[in-house]
C-alpha positions in Angstrom: 0.0 0.0 0.0 1.3 3.5 -0.8 0.3 6.9 0.4 -1.2 9.1 -2.4 1.5 10.9 -4.3 4.4 9.1 -2.7 6.6 6.4 -4.3 6.6 3.0 -2.7 9.8 3.4 -0.7 8.4 6.6 0.9 5.1 5.3 2.0 6.2 5.9 5.6 8.1 9.2 5.0 5.9 11.2 7.3 6.2 8.5 10.0 9.9 8.0 10.3 12.7 10.6 10.8 14.6 9.4 7.7 17.3 12.0 8.1 18.5 10.3 11.3 17.4 6.8 10.3 17.7 6.4 6.4 16.2 3.0 6.2 14.9 4.0 2.7 18.5 3.9 1.5 19.8 0.5 2.6 22.9 0.7 0.3 24.0 4.1 1.6 26.9 4.5 4.0 24.7 6.2 6.5 22.3 3.2 6.6 25.2 0.7 6.8 26.6 2.7 9.7 23.2 2.7 11.4 22.9 -1.1 11.0 26.4 -1.6 12.5 25.6 0.7 15.5 22.4 -1.3 16.1 24.3 -4.6 15.9 26.9 -3.2 18.4 24.0 -2.3 20.8 22.5 -5.7 20.5 25.8 -7.4 21.1 26.7 -5.3 24.2 23.3 -4.8 25.7 20.9 -7.3 24.2 18.7 -4.5 22.8 19.1 -1.9 20.1 17.1 1.4 20.7 16.4 4.0 18.1 15.1 7.0 19.9 13.0 9.4 17.9 12.5 6.9 15.1 8.9 7.8 14.7 8.1 11.4 14.1 6.2 13.3 16.8 3.3 13.7 14.4 3.2 9.9 13.8 3.3 9.3 17.6 0.4 11.6 18.1 -1.6 9.9 15.4 -1.0 6.5 16.9 -2.1 7.7 20.4 -5.3 9.0 18.8 -5.8 5.7 17.0 -5.3 3.8 20.3 -7.8 6.0 22.0 -10.3 5.6 19.2 -9.9 1.8 19.1 -9.6 1.2 22.9 -13.2 0.1 23.2 -12.5 -2.8 20.7 -9.3 -3.9 22.4 -9.3 -7.4 24.0 -8.4 -7.4 27.7 -6.4 -10.4 28.8 -5.6 -11.2 32.5 -3.6 -14.4 33.2 -1.2 -16.1 35.5 1.8 -17.9 34.0 5.3 -19.0 34.6 8.3 -17.3 33.1 8.4 -20.1 30.5 4.7 -19.9 29.6 4.4 -23.6 30.6 2.2 -25.2 33.2 3.6 -24.7 36.7 5.7 -27.5 38.1 6.5 -27.5 41.8 8.3 -30.9 41.8 11.6 -29.1 42.5 10.1 -26.9 45.2 7.5 -24.2 45.6 10.0 -21.5 44.9 11.6 -23.0 41.8 11.3 -20.8 38.7 9.1 -23.3 37.0 6.6 -23.1 39.9 6.5 -19.4 40.6 3.6 -17.7 38.9 3.7 -14.3 37.3 0.8 -11.9 36.5 0.1 -10.3 33.1 -2.7 -8.1 32.0 -3.1 -5.7 29.1 -5.5 -4.7 26.3 -4.6 -5.6 22.7 -5.8 -4.0 19.5 -5.5 -6.5 16.7 -3.8 -5.9 13.3 -7.1 -6.1 11.4 -8.5 -3.2 13.4 -5.6 -0.9 12.6 -6.5 1.3 9.6 -4.4 0.9 6.5 -3.3 4.5 6.5 -2.2 4.5 10.2 1.5 5.4 10.4 2.6 2.2 12.1 0.8 0.0 9.6 2.3 1.8 6.6 5.7 1.4 8.2 5.2 -2.2 9.1 4.1 -3.2 5.7 7.1 -1.6 4.0 9.8 -3.8 2.6 12.4 -1.2 3.8 11.7 -1.8 7.5 11.6 -5.6 7.1 15.0 -5.4 5.4 16.4 -3.1 8.0 15.4 -5.3 10.9 16.8 -8.4 9.1 20.1 -6.5 8.6 20.3 -5.5 12.3 19.8 -9.1 13.3 22.2 -10.5 10.8 19.5 -12.5 9.0 19.5 -13.2 5.3 15.8 -12.6 5.1 12.9 -11.9 7.4 9.1 -12.2 6.7 6.3 -10.2 8.2 3.8 -12.4 10.1 0.8 -13.6 8.0 -1.4 -13.6 11.1 -4.4 -11.2 10.5 -4.6 -10.5 14.3 -1.1 -10.8 15.6 1.2 -9.5 12.9 1.0 -6.0 14.3 -0.8 -5.0 17.5 -1.3 -1.9 19.7 -0.9 -2.8 23.4 -2.5 -0.6 26.0 -1.5 -1.0 29.7 -3.9 0.8 31.9 -4.1 1.2 35.7 -3.0 -2.1 37.3 -1.9 -3.8 34.0 1.6 -5.3 33.7 3.6 -8.0 32.0 5.1 -10.4 34.5 8.6 -11.7 34.3 9.1 -14.0 31.4 11.4 -15.2 28.6 10.2 -14.9 25.0 9.6 -18.0 23.0 10.9 -16.2 19.9 14.5 -15.1 19.4 13.7 -11.4 19.1 11.0 -8.8 19.3 10.4 -5.4 17.7 8.4 -2.7 19.5 7.6 1.0 19.0 6.7 3.2 22.0 3.9 5.8 21.8 3.2 6.8 25.4 4.7 6.2 28.8 2.4 5.7 31.8 1.9 8.3 34.4 3.5 5.9 36.9 5.0 2.5 36.5 5.0 0.7 33.2 8.8 0.4 33.2 10.6 -2.1 31.1 13.1 -4.1 33.2 15.3 -6.9 31.9 18.2 -9.0 32.9 20.4 -9.6 29.8 21.8 -13.1 29.0 20.4 -14.6 32.2 20.3 -18.1 30.5 21.6 -19.7 27.3 21.1 -22.8 25.3 23.3 -24.9 27.7 22.3 -23.5 31.1 18.8 -22.4 32.3 20.5 -20.8 35.3 17.6 -21.5 37.6 19.4 -20.1 40.6 19.8 -16.7 38.9 16.2 -16.7 37.6 14.9 -17.5 41.1 16.9 -14.6 42.7 15.2 -12.1 40.3 11.7 -13.6 40.8 12.2 -13.3 44.5 13.0 -9.6 44.2 16.8 -9.3 44.0 17.4 -6.3 41.8 21.2 -7.0 41.2 21.8 -7.3 37.4 18.4 -6.0 36.4 18.5 -3.1 33.9 15.6 -0.5 33.6 15.4 0.5 29.9 14.3 4.1 29.2 11.8 4.1 26.3 10.6 7.6 25.2 7.8 8.0 22.8 8.8 7.4 19.2 11.5 4.8 20.1 11.9 1.7 18.1 13.5 -1.2 19.9 14.9 -4.6 18.7 15.2 -6.9 21.7 16.6 -10.3 22.2 14.2 -11.7 24.8 14.8 -15.5 24.5 17.7 -15.4 26.9 16.9 -12.2 28.8 14.3 -12.3 31.6 12.1 -9.2 31.3 8.9 -7.6 32.4 6.7 -4.4 32.3 6.1 -3.2 35.8 2.6 -2.5 37.0 1.0 0.7 35.7 -0.5 3.2 38.0 -2.7 6.2 37.2 -5.0 7.4 34.5 -2.4 7.7 31.6 -1.7 4.3 30.0 1.4 2.9 28.5 0.9 2.4 24.8 3.1 0.7 22.3 3.1 -1.6 19.3 4.6 -5.0 18.8 5.7 -5.8 15.2 6.0 -9.5 14.4 8.6 -11.1 12.1 10.0 -14.5 11.5 12.4 -16.4 9.3 9.8 -18.3 7.3 6.8 -17.1 5.3 3.2 -17.7 6.3 3.6 -17.7 10.1 0.4 -17.6 12.1 -0.7 -18.2 15.7 -2.9 -21.3 16.2 -6.5 -20.7 16.9 -6.3 -21.3 20.6 -3.6 -18.7 21.0 -5.5 -16.2 18.8 -8.5 -16.7 21.1 -6.3 -16.2 24.2 -4.6 -13.0 23.0 -7.4 -11.4 21.0 -10.7 -13.0 22.1 -11.5 -14.3 18.6 -10.0 -16.3 15.7 -9.4 -15.2 12.1 
């Protein structure tokens, strides 16, 4: 989809600060330098943050869209372990596989986001997909084919949070629109586990409240973040007050045609598609 009067590669020109972030010119030295800087951030910190990636006008439009669509958002409220598996207390009640976390938010599904919304035009561009692939060192990435989950707007109101967890996917891509009045902070512990060692002792310490090693990531409106969450324990702290935390999650993978199963669609969005 293109914006009227704009060539394909600029369908998001009003949404992205392309002077700072020239993703529309992937072969330019400026873009190659940007990719390398993001790779360095990922390697050193487990996250690459591009502050001011979205223009203030685009941020304002997305906050207005979230407000307009909030009544159609699906509210989820669930308990889960950090592994999103059934709790198992066979190794003790305070084992990480037994300790339950709480998550609650409201999700606006992809098929409700208008085609001319800034984040949808950006997500559907080949330039952003190629840029994210380059940052992650992937030969190719594909946008999700899920009509609900490919792109969502997440709203965290008073009392909402994401409990501590590891992602099932290797990475995630988010864009921030609005910070909460209080709370709603993104905390993470980089590289807490790896393929060879689950580090249950370290995970248990964090879950029982030890802050040592936990990093609080600032996330101002307009920031795009690429985060490696498979090995980093992370959460969004409880929100307090009338102003919600609002962000989008952009879903990619290494194979075409990816979709959630119907059960997971129902859980996250209250319906199937």
